[in-house]
PDB file as gemmi writes it, atoms N, CA and C in Angstrom:
CRYST1    1.000    1.000    1.000  90.00  90.00  90.00 P 1                      
ATOM      1  N   UNK A   1     134.998  62.390 112.925  1.00  0.00           N  
ATOM      2  CA  UNK A   1     134.908  61.843 111.580  1.00  0.00           C  
ATOM      3  C   UNK A   1     133.556  62.236 110.991  1.00  0.00           C  
ATOM      4  N   UNK A   2     133.565  62.591 109.723  1.00  0.00           N  
ATOM      5  CA  UNK A   2     132.334  62.986 109.057  1.00  0.00           C  
ATOM      6  C   UNK A   2     131.477  61.776 108.746  1.00  0.00           C  
ATOM      7  N   UNK A   3     130.169  61.930 108.895  1.00  0.00           N  
ATOM      8  CA  UNK A   3     129.254  60.857 108.541  1.00  0.00           C  
ATOM      9  C   UNK A   3     129.099  60.755 107.034  1.00  0.00           C  
ATOM     10  N   UNK A   4     128.488  59.667 106.588  1.00  0.00           N  
ATOM     11  CA  UNK A   4     128.340  59.455 105.146  1.00  0.00           C  
ATOM     12  C   UNK A   4     127.425  60.508 104.515  1.00  0.00           C  
ATOM     13  N   UNK A   5     126.436  61.020 105.272  1.00  0.00           N  
ATOM     14  CA  UNK A   5     125.573  62.078 104.744  1.00  0.00           C  
ATOM     15  C   UNK A   5     126.370  63.350 104.485  1.00  0.00           C  
ATOM     16  N   UNK A   6     127.271  63.682 105.409  1.00  0.00           N  
ATOM     17  CA  UNK A   6     128.122  64.856 105.222  1.00  0.00           C  
ATOM     18  C   UNK A   6     129.054  64.672 104.036  1.00  0.00           C  
ATOM     19  N   UNK A   7     129.607  63.479 103.891  1.00  0.00           N  
ATOM     20  CA  UNK A   7     130.521  63.220 102.774  1.00  0.00           C  
ATOM     21  C   UNK A   7     129.769  63.322 101.441  1.00  0.00           C  
ATOM     22  N   UNK A   8     128.542  62.837 101.399  1.00  0.00           N  
ATOM     23  CA  UNK A   8     127.742  62.927 100.191  1.00  0.00           C  
ATOM     24  C   UNK A   8     127.448  64.385  99.843  1.00  0.00           C  
ATOM     25  N   UNK A   9     127.122  65.182 100.855  1.00  0.00           N  
ATOM     26  CA  UNK A   9     126.882  66.604 100.644  1.00  0.00           C  
ATOM     27  C   UNK A   9     128.130  67.275 100.069  1.00  0.00           C  
ATOM     28  N   UNK A  10     129.291  67.005 100.666  1.00  0.00           N  
ATOM     29  CA  UNK A  10     130.536  67.619 100.201  1.00  0.00           C  
ATOM     30  C   UNK A  10     130.928  67.124  98.807  1.00  0.00           C  
ATOM     31  N   UNK A  11     130.609  65.885  98.502  1.00  0.00           N  
ATOM     32  CA  UNK A  11     130.872  65.353  97.163  1.00  0.00           C  
ATOM     33  C   UNK A  11     130.101  66.152  96.127  1.00  0.00           C  
ATOM     34  N   UNK A  12     128.806  66.341  96.363  1.00  0.00           N  
ATOM     35  CA  UNK A  12     127.990  67.066  95.400  1.00  0.00           C  
ATOM     36  C   UNK A  12     128.286  68.561  95.396  1.00  0.00           C  
ATOM     37  N   UNK A  13     128.675  69.107  96.519  1.00  0.00           N  
ATOM     38  CA  UNK A  13     129.112  70.499  96.565  1.00  0.00           C  
ATOM     39  C   UNK A  13     130.377  70.684  95.723  1.00  0.00           C  
ATOM     40  N   UNK A  14     131.302  69.744  95.835  1.00  0.00           N  
ATOM     41  CA  UNK A  14     132.536  69.786  95.047  1.00  0.00           C  
ATOM     42  C   UNK A  14     132.235  69.656  93.560  1.00  0.00           C  
ATOM     43  N   UNK A  15     131.388  68.689  93.189  1.00  0.00           N  
ATOM     44  CA  UNK A  15     131.011  68.506  91.774  1.00  0.00           C  
ATOM     45  C   UNK A  15     130.365  69.776  91.238  1.00  0.00           C  
ATOM     46  N   UNK A  16     129.434  70.351  92.010  1.00  0.00           N  
ATOM     47  CA  UNK A  16     128.757  71.569  91.584  1.00  0.00           C  
ATOM     48  C   UNK A  16     129.763  72.697  91.371  1.00  0.00           C  
ATOM     49  N   UNK A  17     130.627  72.933  92.342  1.00  0.00           N  
ATOM     50  CA  UNK A  17     131.592  74.030  92.240  1.00  0.00           C  
ATOM     51  C   UNK A  17     132.566  73.805  91.087  1.00  0.00           C  
ATOM     52  N   UNK A  18     133.105  72.604  90.985  1.00  0.00           N  
ATOM     53  CA  UNK A  18     134.096  72.300  89.954  1.00  0.00           C  
ATOM     54  C   UNK A  18     133.528  72.516  88.550  1.00  0.00           C  
ATOM     55  N   UNK A  19     132.364  71.945  88.276  1.00  0.00           N  
ATOM     56  CA  UNK A  19     131.813  72.036  86.929  1.00  0.00           C  
ATOM     57  C   UNK A  19     131.209  73.400  86.640  1.00  0.00           C  
ATOM     58  N   UNK A  20     130.748  74.120  87.654  1.00  0.00           N  
ATOM     59  CA  UNK A  20     130.286  75.492  87.450  1.00  0.00           C  
ATOM     60  C   UNK A  20     131.449  76.385  87.025  1.00  0.00           C  
ATOM     61  N   UNK A  21     132.608  76.163  87.615  1.00  0.00           N  
ATOM     62  CA  UNK A  21     133.792  76.955  87.278  1.00  0.00           C  
ATOM     63  C   UNK A  21     134.370  76.520  85.931  1.00  0.00           C  
ATOM     64  N   UNK A  22     134.493  75.220  85.694  1.00  0.00           N  
ATOM     65  CA  UNK A  22     135.004  74.737  84.409  1.00  0.00           C  
ATOM     66  C   UNK A  22     134.089  75.189  83.270  1.00  0.00           C  
ATOM     67  N   UNK A  23     132.781  75.114  83.464  1.00  0.00           N  
ATOM     68  CA  UNK A  23     131.835  75.575  82.453  1.00  0.00           C  
ATOM     69  C   UNK A  23     131.998  77.058  82.170  1.00  0.00           C  
ATOM     70  N   UNK A  24     132.206  77.841  83.224  1.00  0.00           N  
ATOM     71  CA  UNK A  24     132.428  79.278  83.054  1.00  0.00           C  
ATOM     72  C   UNK A  24     133.683  79.533  82.239  1.00  0.00           C  
ATOM     73  N   UNK A  25     134.763  78.844  82.581  1.00  0.00           N  
ATOM     74  CA  UNK A  25     136.032  79.023  81.856  1.00  0.00           C  
ATOM     75  C   UNK A  25     135.858  78.686  80.370  1.00  0.00           C  
ATOM     76  N   UNK A  26     135.243  77.555  80.081  1.00  0.00           N  
ATOM     77  CA  UNK A  26     135.050  77.158  78.687  1.00  0.00           C  
ATOM     78  C   UNK A  26     134.153  78.141  77.939  1.00  0.00           C  
ATOM     79  N   UNK A  27     133.110  78.637  78.599  1.00  0.00           N  
ATOM     80  CA  UNK A  27     132.242  79.613  77.937  1.00  0.00           C  
ATOM     81  C   UNK A  27     132.947  80.938  77.712  1.00  0.00           C  
ATOM     82  N   UNK A  28     133.747  81.374  78.655  1.00  0.00           N  
ATOM     83  CA  UNK A  28     134.503  82.617  78.461  1.00  0.00           C  
ATOM     84  C   UNK A  28     135.425  82.467  77.252  1.00  0.00           C  
ATOM     85  N   UNK A  29     136.132  81.357  77.175  1.00  0.00           N  
ATOM     86  CA  UNK A  29     137.040  81.135  76.044  1.00  0.00           C  
ATOM     87  C   UNK A  29     136.269  81.107  74.735  1.00  0.00           C  
ATOM     88  N   UNK A  30     135.209  80.309  74.663  1.00  0.00           N  
ATOM     89  CA  UNK A  30     134.441  80.174  73.425  1.00  0.00           C  
ATOM     90  C   UNK A  30     133.806  81.496  73.009  1.00  0.00           C  
ATOM     91  N   UNK A  31     133.084  82.135  73.927  1.00  0.00           N  
ATOM     92  CA  UNK A  31     132.391  83.382  73.578  1.00  0.00           C  
ATOM     93  C   UNK A  31     133.362  84.507  73.265  1.00  0.00           C  
ATOM     94  N   UNK A  32     134.502  84.517  73.936  1.00  0.00           N  
ATOM     95  CA  UNK A  32     135.488  85.555  73.668  1.00  0.00           C  
ATOM     96  C   UNK A  32     136.103  85.386  72.286  1.00  0.00           C  
ATOM     97  N   UNK A  33     136.326  84.152  71.872  1.00  0.00           N  
ATOM     98  CA  UNK A  33     136.845  83.897  70.521  1.00  0.00           C  
ATOM     99  C   UNK A  33     135.806  84.290  69.481  1.00  0.00           C  
ATOM    100  N   UNK A  34     134.559  83.885  69.687  1.00  0.00           N  
ATOM    101  CA  UNK A  34     133.485  84.188  68.728  1.00  0.00           C  
ATOM    102  C   UNK A  34     133.250  85.691  68.618  1.00  0.00           C  
ATOM    103  N   UNK A  35     133.209  86.392  69.753  1.00  0.00           N  
ATOM    104  CA  UNK A  35     132.902  87.826  69.768  1.00  0.00           C  
ATOM    105  C   UNK A  35     134.134  88.717  69.639  1.00  0.00           C  
ATOM    106  N   UNK A  36     135.314  88.127  69.655  1.00  0.00           N  
ATOM    107  CA  UNK A  36     136.585  88.854  69.536  1.00  0.00           C  
ATOM    108  C   UNK A  36     136.766  89.913  70.625  1.00  0.00           C  
ATOM    109  N   UNK A  37     136.217  89.630  71.784  1.00  0.00           N  
ATOM    110  CA  UNK A  37     136.416  90.447  72.985  1.00  0.00           C  
ATOM    111  C   UNK A  37     136.062  89.580  74.186  1.00  0.00           C  
ATOM    112  N   UNK A  38     136.543  89.946  75.357  1.00  0.00           N  
ATOM    113  CA  UNK A  38     136.282  89.167  76.567  1.00  0.00           C  
ATOM    114  C   UNK A  38     134.796  89.283  76.928  1.00  0.00           C  
ATOM    115  N   UNK A  39     134.152  88.131  77.100  1.00  0.00           N  
ATOM    116  CA  UNK A  39     132.724  88.080  77.423  1.00  0.00           C  
ATOM    117  C   UNK A  39     132.539  87.247  78.685  1.00  0.00           C  
ATOM    118  N   UNK A  40     131.830  87.801  79.674  1.00  0.00           N  
ATOM    119  CA  UNK A  40     131.478  87.053  80.882  1.00  0.00           C  
ATOM    120  C   UNK A  40     130.097  86.447  80.670  1.00  0.00           C  
ATOM    121  N   UNK A  41     130.009  85.118  80.536  1.00  0.00           N  
ATOM    122  CA  UNK A  41     128.723  84.492  80.233  1.00  0.00           C  
ATOM    123  C   UNK A  41     127.797  84.479  81.439  1.00  0.00           C  
ATOM    124  N   UNK A  42     126.540  84.363  81.157  1.00  0.00           N  
ATOM    125  CA  UNK A  42     125.565  84.220  82.228  1.00  0.00           C  
ATOM    126  C   UNK A  42     125.116  85.555  82.788  1.00  0.00           C  
ATOM    127  N   UNK A  43     124.387  85.481  83.873  1.00  0.00           N  
ATOM    128  CA  UNK A  43     123.821  86.681  84.479  1.00  0.00           C  
ATOM    129  C   UNK A  43     124.406  86.956  85.858  1.00  0.00           C  
ATOM    130  N   UNK A  44     125.290  86.100  86.334  1.00  0.00           N  
ATOM    131  CA  UNK A  44     125.867  86.267  87.659  1.00  0.00           C  
ATOM    132  C   UNK A  44     127.224  86.938  87.543  1.00  0.00           C  
ATOM    133  N   UNK A  45     127.608  87.651  88.576  1.00  0.00           N  
ATOM    134  CA  UNK A  45     128.976  88.152  88.607  1.00  0.00           C  
ATOM    135  C   UNK A  45     129.813  87.081  89.293  1.00  0.00           C  
ATOM    136  N   UNK A  46     130.999  86.927  88.851  1.00  0.00           N  
ATOM    137  CA  UNK A  46     131.850  85.876  89.397  1.00  0.00           C  
ATOM    138  C   UNK A  46     132.118  84.813  88.360  1.00  0.00           C  
ATOM    139  N   UNK A  47     132.903  83.859  88.742  1.00  0.00           N  
ATOM    140  CA  UNK A  47     133.382  82.856  87.786  1.00  0.00           C  
ATOM    141  C   UNK A  47     132.634  81.528  87.917  1.00  0.00           C  
ATOM    142  N   UNK A  48     131.303  81.591  87.856  1.00  0.00           N  
ATOM    143  CA  UNK A  48     130.502  80.369  87.892  1.00  0.00           C  
ATOM    144  C   UNK A  48     129.323  80.489  86.937  1.00  0.00           C  
ATOM    145  N   UNK A  49     128.950  79.361  86.353  1.00  0.00           N  
ATOM    146  CA  UNK A  49     127.697  79.226  85.609  1.00  0.00           C  
ATOM    147  C   UNK A  49     127.004  78.010  86.227  1.00  0.00           C  
ATOM    148  N   UNK A  50     126.029  78.252  87.120  1.00  0.00           N  
ATOM    149  CA  UNK A  50     125.442  77.176  87.915  1.00  0.00           C  
ATOM    150  C   UNK A  50     124.790  76.043  87.122  1.00  0.00           C  
ATOM    151  N   UNK A  51     124.297  76.315  85.920  1.00  0.00           N  
ATOM    152  CA  UNK A  51     123.638  75.258  85.153  1.00  0.00           C  
ATOM    153  C   UNK A  51     124.594  74.105  84.859  1.00  0.00           C  
ATOM    154  N   UNK A  52     125.886  74.405  84.699  1.00  0.00           N  
ATOM    155  CA  UNK A  52     126.865  73.335  84.469  1.00  0.00           C  
ATOM    156  C   UNK A  52     127.047  72.478  85.721  1.00  0.00           C  
ATOM    157  N   UNK A  53     127.058  73.102  86.888  1.00  0.00           N  
ATOM    158  CA  UNK A  53     127.184  72.356  88.130  1.00  0.00           C  
ATOM    159  C   UNK A  53     125.972  71.475  88.387  1.00  0.00           C  
ATOM    160  N   UNK A  54     124.785  72.022  88.137  1.00  0.00           N  
ATOM    161  CA  UNK A  54     123.561  71.235  88.308  1.00  0.00           C  
ATOM    162  C   UNK A  54     123.534  70.087  87.312  1.00  0.00           C  
ATOM    163  N   UNK A  55     123.920  70.369  86.074  1.00  0.00           N  
ATOM    164  CA  UNK A  55     123.973  69.324  85.051  1.00  0.00           C  
ATOM    165  C   UNK A  55     124.942  68.215  85.406  1.00  0.00           C  
ATOM    166  N   UNK A  56     126.081  68.568  85.972  1.00  0.00           N  
ATOM    167  CA  UNK A  56     127.063  67.556  86.373  1.00  0.00           C  
ATOM    168  C   UNK A  56     126.520  66.674  87.490  1.00  0.00           C  
ATOM    169  N   UNK A  57     125.793  67.270  88.426  1.00  0.00           N  
ATOM    170  CA  UNK A  57     125.192  66.484  89.502  1.00  0.00           C  
ATOM    171  C   UNK A  57     124.139  65.528  88.929  1.00  0.00           C  
ATOM    172  N   UNK A  58     123.312  66.015  88.014  1.00  0.00           N  
ATOM    173  CA  UNK A  58     122.302  65.155  87.383  1.00  0.00           C  
ATOM    174  C   UNK A  58     122.980  63.998  86.654  1.00  0.00           C  
ATOM    175  N   UNK A  59     124.023  64.298  85.868  1.00  0.00           N  
ATOM    176  CA  UNK A  59     124.730  63.251  85.131  1.00  0.00           C  
ATOM    177  C   UNK A  59     125.364  62.236  86.086  1.00  0.00           C  
ATOM    178  N   UNK A  60     125.905  62.711  87.205  1.00  0.00           N  
ATOM    179  CA  UNK A  60     126.486  61.807  88.197  1.00  0.00           C  
ATOM    180  C   UNK A  60     125.430  60.899  88.794  1.00  0.00           C  
ATOM    181  N   UNK A  61     124.269  61.456  89.118  1.00  0.00           N  
ATOM    182  CA  UNK A  61     123.179  60.651  89.678  1.00  0.00           C  
ATOM    183  C   UNK A  61     122.678  59.623  88.664  1.00  0.00           C  
ATOM    184  N   UNK A  62     122.585  60.015  87.397  1.00  0.00           N  
ATOM    185  CA  UNK A  62     122.174  59.077  86.350  1.00  0.00           C  
ATOM    186  C   UNK A  62     123.175  57.935  86.257  1.00  0.00           C  
ATOM    187  N   UNK A  63     124.464  58.253  86.260  1.00  0.00           N  
ATOM    188  CA  UNK A  63     125.504  57.210  86.194  1.00  0.00           C  
ATOM    189  C   UNK A  63     125.416  56.259  87.380  1.00  0.00           C  
ATOM    190  N   UNK A  64     125.196  56.800  88.580  1.00  0.00           N  
ATOM    191  CA  UNK A  64     125.081  55.950  89.766  1.00  0.00           C  
ATOM    192  C   UNK A  64     123.862  55.046  89.671  1.00  0.00           C  
ATOM    193  N   UNK A  65     122.746  55.590  89.206  1.00  0.00           N  
ATOM    194  CA  UNK A  65     121.516  54.809  89.090  1.00  0.00           C  
ATOM    195  C   UNK A  65     121.657  53.700  88.048  1.00  0.00           C  
ATOM    196  N   UNK A  66     122.146  54.049  86.865  1.00  0.00           N  
ATOM    197  CA  UNK A  66     122.243  53.077  85.773  1.00  0.00           C  
ATOM    198  C   UNK A  66     123.301  52.016  86.075  1.00  0.00           C  
ATOM    199  N   UNK A  67     124.363  52.383  86.773  1.00  0.00           N  
ATOM    200  CA  UNK A  67     125.413  51.406  87.072  1.00  0.00           C  
ATOM    201  C   UNK A  67     124.910  50.268  87.952  1.00  0.00           C  
ATOM    202  N   UNK A  68     123.822  50.485  88.673  1.00  0.00           N  
ATOM    203  CA  UNK A  68     123.256  49.445  89.535  1.00  0.00           C  
ATOM    204  C   UNK A  68     122.324  48.494  88.781  1.00  0.00           C  
ATOM    205  N   UNK A  69     121.982  48.842  87.545  1.00  0.00           N  
ATOM    206  CA  UNK A  69     121.077  48.007  86.759  1.00  0.00           C  
ATOM    207  C   UNK A  69     121.827  46.845  86.118  1.00  0.00           C  
ATOM    208  N   UNK A  70     121.121  45.770  85.902  1.00  0.00           N  
ATOM    209  CA  UNK A  70     121.675  44.629  85.191  1.00  0.00           C  
ATOM    210  C   UNK A  70     121.249  44.767  83.729  1.00  0.00           C  
ATOM    211  N   UNK A  71     122.061  45.481  82.966  1.00  0.00           N  
ATOM    212  CA  UNK A  71     121.694  45.861  81.613  1.00  0.00           C  
ATOM    213  C   UNK A  71     122.960  45.907  80.768  1.00  0.00           C  
ATOM    214  N   UNK A  72     122.909  45.403  79.550  1.00  0.00           N  
ATOM    215  CA  UNK A  72     124.104  45.308  78.714  1.00  0.00           C  
ATOM    216  C   UNK A  72     124.551  46.637  78.126  1.00  0.00           C  
ATOM    217  N   UNK A  73     123.641  47.506  77.809  1.00  0.00           N  
ATOM    218  CA  UNK A  73     123.978  48.745  77.105  1.00  0.00           C  
ATOM    219  C   UNK A  73     123.883  49.943  78.040  1.00  0.00           C  
ATOM    220  N   UNK A  74     124.623  49.895  79.144  1.00  0.00           N  
ATOM    221  CA  UNK A  74     124.559  50.950  80.151  1.00  0.00           C  
ATOM    222  C   UNK A  74     125.015  52.296  79.610  1.00  0.00           C  
ATOM    223  N   UNK A  75     126.049  52.306  78.797  1.00  0.00           N  
ATOM    224  CA  UNK A  75     126.580  53.567  78.269  1.00  0.00           C  
ATOM    225  C   UNK A  75     125.538  54.279  77.406  1.00  0.00           C  
ATOM    226  N   UNK A  76     124.851  53.527  76.568  1.00  0.00           N  
ATOM    227  CA  UNK A  76     123.814  54.114  75.718  1.00  0.00           C  
ATOM    228  C   UNK A  76     122.660  54.622  76.567  1.00  0.00           C  
ATOM    229  N   UNK A  77     122.272  53.860  77.581  1.00  0.00           N  
ATOM    230  CA  UNK A  77     121.192  54.271  78.469  1.00  0.00           C  
ATOM    231  C   UNK A  77     121.573  55.535  79.241  1.00  0.00           C  
ATOM    232  N   UNK A  78     122.798  55.607  79.741  1.00  0.00           N  
ATOM    233  CA  UNK A  78     123.279  56.807  80.432  1.00  0.00           C  
ATOM    234  C   UNK A  78     123.205  58.007  79.492  1.00  0.00           C  
ATOM    235  N   UNK A  79     123.654  57.823  78.251  1.00  0.00           N  
ATOM    236  CA  UNK A  79     123.637  58.907  77.272  1.00  0.00           C  
ATOM    237  C   UNK A  79     122.207  59.391  77.019  1.00  0.00           C  
ATOM    238  N   UNK A  80     121.286  58.476  76.795  1.00  0.00           N  
ATOM    239  CA  UNK A  80     119.903  58.848  76.464  1.00  0.00           C  
ATOM    240  C   UNK A  80     119.216  59.537  77.649  1.00  0.00           C  
ATOM    241  N   UNK A  81     119.351  58.969  78.842  1.00  0.00           N  
ATOM    242  CA  UNK A  81     118.718  59.569  80.027  1.00  0.00           C  
ATOM    243  C   UNK A  81     119.329  60.934  80.316  1.00  0.00           C  
ATOM    244  N   UNK A  82     120.654  61.040  80.230  1.00  0.00           N  
ATOM    245  CA  UNK A  82     121.315  62.325  80.472  1.00  0.00           C  
ATOM    246  C   UNK A  82     120.896  63.353  79.438  1.00  0.00           C  
ATOM    247  N   UNK A  83     120.821  62.954  78.187  1.00  0.00           N  
ATOM    248  CA  UNK A  83     120.395  63.851  77.115  1.00  0.00           C  
ATOM    249  C   UNK A  83     119.009  64.418  77.413  1.00  0.00           C  
ATOM    250  N   UNK A  84     118.089  63.567  77.803  1.00  0.00           N  
ATOM    251  CA  UNK A  84     116.719  64.007  78.089  1.00  0.00           C  
ATOM    252  C   UNK A  84     116.677  64.919  79.311  1.00  0.00           C  
ATOM    253  N   UNK A  85     117.305  64.500  80.407  1.00  0.00           N  
ATOM    254  CA  UNK A  85     117.246  65.288  81.644  1.00  0.00           C  
ATOM    255  C   UNK A  85     117.971  66.622  81.515  1.00  0.00           C  
ATOM    256  N   UNK A  86     119.107  66.639  80.832  1.00  0.00           N  
ATOM    257  CA  UNK A  86     119.848  67.889  80.691  1.00  0.00           C  
ATOM    258  C   UNK A  86     119.160  68.839  79.715  1.00  0.00           C  
ATOM    259  N   UNK A  87     118.462  68.300  78.733  1.00  0.00           N  
ATOM    260  CA  UNK A  87     117.661  69.143  77.847  1.00  0.00           C  
ATOM    261  C   UNK A  87     116.507  69.773  78.617  1.00  0.00           C  
ATOM    262  N   UNK A  88     115.864  68.993  79.472  1.00  0.00           N  
ATOM    263  CA  UNK A  88     114.793  69.520  80.320  1.00  0.00           C  
ATOM    264  C   UNK A  88     115.337  70.589  81.262  1.00  0.00           C  
ATOM    265  N   UNK A  89     116.510  70.356  81.841  1.00  0.00           N  
ATOM    266  CA  UNK A  89     117.152  71.346  82.718  1.00  0.00           C  
ATOM    267  C   UNK A  89     117.374  72.656  81.972  1.00  0.00           C  
ATOM    268  N   UNK A  90     117.916  72.574  80.757  1.00  0.00           N  
ATOM    269  CA  UNK A  90     118.168  73.785  79.980  1.00  0.00           C  
ATOM    270  C   UNK A  90     116.864  74.498  79.627  1.00  0.00           C  
ATOM    271  N   UNK A  91     115.829  73.734  79.298  1.00  0.00           N  
ATOM    272  CA  UNK A  91     114.528  74.322  78.987  1.00  0.00           C  
ATOM    273  C   UNK A  91     113.951  75.049  80.204  1.00  0.00           C  
ATOM    274  N   UNK A  92     114.015  74.417  81.363  1.00  0.00           N  
ATOM    275  CA  UNK A  92     113.488  75.029  82.586  1.00  0.00           C  
ATOM    276  C   UNK A  92     114.276  76.285  82.952  1.00  0.00           C  
ATOM    277  N   UNK A  93     115.603  76.197  82.910  1.00  0.00           N  
ATOM    278  CA  UNK A  93     116.433  77.360  83.250  1.00  0.00           C  
ATOM    279  C   UNK A  93     116.223  78.500  82.263  1.00  0.00           C  
ATOM    280  N   UNK A  94     116.109  78.178  80.979  1.00  0.00           N  
ATOM    281  CA  UNK A  94     115.853  79.206  79.977  1.00  0.00           C  
ATOM    282  C   UNK A  94     114.501  79.871  80.188  1.00  0.00           C  
ATOM    283  N   UNK A  95     113.497  79.067  80.517  1.00  0.00           N  
ATOM    284  CA  UNK A  95     112.158  79.602  80.772  1.00  0.00           C  
ATOM    285  C   UNK A  95     112.169  80.522  81.991  1.00  0.00           C  
ATOM    286  N   UNK A  96     112.788  80.077  83.077  1.00  0.00           N  
ATOM    287  CA  UNK A  96     112.829  80.882  84.309  1.00  0.00           C  
ATOM    288  C   UNK A  96     113.589  82.179  84.084  1.00  0.00           C  
ATOM    289  N   UNK A  97     114.730  82.111  83.395  1.00  0.00           N  
ATOM    290  CA  UNK A  97     115.517  83.327  83.183  1.00  0.00           C  
ATOM    291  C   UNK A  97     114.761  84.327  82.304  1.00  0.00           C  
ATOM    292  N   UNK A  98     114.018  83.834  81.340  1.00  0.00           N  
ATOM    293  CA  UNK A  98     113.266  84.721  80.452  1.00  0.00           C  
ATOM    294  C   UNK A  98     112.001  85.253  81.129  1.00  0.00           C  
ATOM    295  N   UNK A  99     111.278  84.378  81.810  1.00  0.00           N  
ATOM    296  CA  UNK A  99     109.989  84.752  82.408  1.00  0.00           C  
ATOM    297  C   UNK A  99     110.153  85.664  83.628  1.00  0.00           C  
ATOM    298  N   UNK A 100     111.087  85.330  84.517  1.00  0.00           N  
ATOM    299  CA  UNK A 100     111.187  86.045  85.785  1.00  0.00           C  
ATOM    300  C   UNK A 100     112.288  87.099  85.824  1.00  0.00           C  
ATOM    301  N   UNK A 101     113.369  86.890  85.074  1.00  0.00           N  
ATOM    302  CA  UNK A 101     114.478  87.849  85.082  1.00  0.00           C  
ATOM    303  C   UNK A 101     114.541  88.674  83.799  1.00  0.00           C  
ATOM    304  N   UNK A 102     113.732  88.301  82.805  1.00  0.00           N  
ATOM    305  CA  UNK A 102     113.694  88.982  81.509  1.00  0.00           C  
ATOM    306  C   UNK A 102     115.067  89.025  80.844  1.00  0.00           C  
ATOM    307  N   UNK A 103     115.783  87.908  80.968  1.00  0.00           N  
ATOM    308  CA  UNK A 103     117.110  87.766  80.373  1.00  0.00           C  
ATOM    309  C   UNK A 103     117.095  86.525  79.486  1.00  0.00           C  
ATOM    310  N   UNK A 104     117.504  86.677  78.236  1.00  0.00           N  
ATOM    311  CA  UNK A 104     117.647  85.539  77.331  1.00  0.00           C  
ATOM    312  C   UNK A 104     119.121  85.128  77.383  1.00  0.00           C  
ATOM    313  N   UNK A 105     119.416  84.076  78.138  1.00  0.00           N  
ATOM    314  CA  UNK A 105     120.803  83.656  78.344  1.00  0.00           C  
ATOM    315  C   UNK A 105     121.395  82.982  77.114  1.00  0.00           C  
ATOM    316  N   UNK A 106     120.561  82.316  76.339  1.00  0.00           N  
ATOM    317  CA  UNK A 106     121.016  81.710  75.094  1.00  0.00           C  
ATOM    318  C   UNK A 106     119.864  81.789  74.111  1.00  0.00           C  
ATOM    319  N   UNK A 107     120.201  81.732  72.845  1.00  0.00           N  
ATOM    320  CA  UNK A 107     119.183  81.912  71.819  1.00  0.00           C  
ATOM    321  C   UNK A 107     119.407  80.898  70.702  1.00  0.00           C  
ATOM    322  N   UNK A 108     118.481  79.971  70.570  1.00  0.00           N  
ATOM    323  CA  UNK A 108     118.559  78.944  69.529  1.00  0.00           C  
ATOM    324  C   UNK A 108     117.484  79.144  68.463  1.00  0.00           C  
ATOM    325  N   UNK A 109     116.897  80.330  68.394  1.00  0.00           N  
ATOM    326  CA  UNK A 109     115.781  80.552  67.471  1.00  0.00           C  
ATOM    327  C   UNK A 109     116.157  80.302  66.013  1.00  0.00           C  
ATOM    328  N   UNK A 110     117.404  80.500  65.648  1.00  0.00           N  
ATOM    329  CA  UNK A 110     117.821  80.284  64.262  1.00  0.00           C  
ATOM    330  C   UNK A 110     118.354  78.878  64.018  1.00  0.00           C  
ATOM    331  N   UNK A 111     118.231  78.003  65.009  1.00  0.00           N  
ATOM    332  CA  UNK A 111     118.741  76.633  64.896  1.00  0.00           C  
ATOM    333  C   UNK A 111     117.634  75.653  64.572  1.00  0.00           C  
ATOM    334  N   UNK A 112     117.996  74.595  63.904  1.00  0.00           N  
ATOM    335  CA  UNK A 112     117.071  73.529  63.565  1.00  0.00           C  
ATOM    336  C   UNK A 112     116.642  72.785  64.839  1.00  0.00           C  
ATOM    337  N   UNK A 113     115.414  72.412  64.928  1.00  0.00           N  
ATOM    338  CA  UNK A 113     114.815  71.677  66.042  1.00  0.00           C  
ATOM    339  C   UNK A 113     114.766  72.449  67.348  1.00  0.00           C  
ATOM    340  N   UNK A 114     114.858  73.778  67.302  1.00  0.00           N  
ATOM    341  CA  UNK A 114     114.760  74.533  68.549  1.00  0.00           C  
ATOM    342  C   UNK A 114     113.326  74.534  69.021  1.00  0.00           C  
ATOM    343  N   UNK A 115     113.147  74.720  70.313  1.00  0.00           N  
ATOM    344  CA  UNK A 115     111.817  74.824  70.899  1.00  0.00           C  
ATOM    345  C   UNK A 115     111.745  76.148  71.636  1.00  0.00           C  
ATOM    346  N   UNK A 116     111.008  77.086  71.124  1.00  0.00           N  
ATOM    347  CA  UNK A 116     110.829  78.434  71.712  1.00  0.00           C  
ATOM    348  C   UNK A 116     112.148  79.167  71.898  1.00  0.00           C  
ATOM    349  N   UNK A 117     113.078  78.924  71.034  1.00  0.00           N  
ATOM    350  CA  UNK A 117     114.341  79.657  71.049  1.00  0.00           C  
ATOM    351  C   UNK A 117     115.283  79.167  72.106  1.00  0.00           C  
TER     352      UNK A 117                                                      
END                                                                             
């Protein structure tokens, strides 16, 4: 029988894989419609976009943490904390991809409230 540590590892591995693949599928559909040709998003070959898997794990951890609090507005708190952490995740991933791989994976320079594109 698997121990609880192993089950926790497999839970997060499953969440990471599932949302990395679902994110890839949704991005392929969206970008292909916008560009009117099939587009493989991201910089990896294969059908995954890891930032979605990492984001899903962060959101799951936030939900687990907030659900243990004695607080009336848990949904709003989950939304605010997730918004902040996932924005930081996107900023860090964008910085790393641009600085070390010289790839701009997304570009928000023409959008309102963008920070360094």
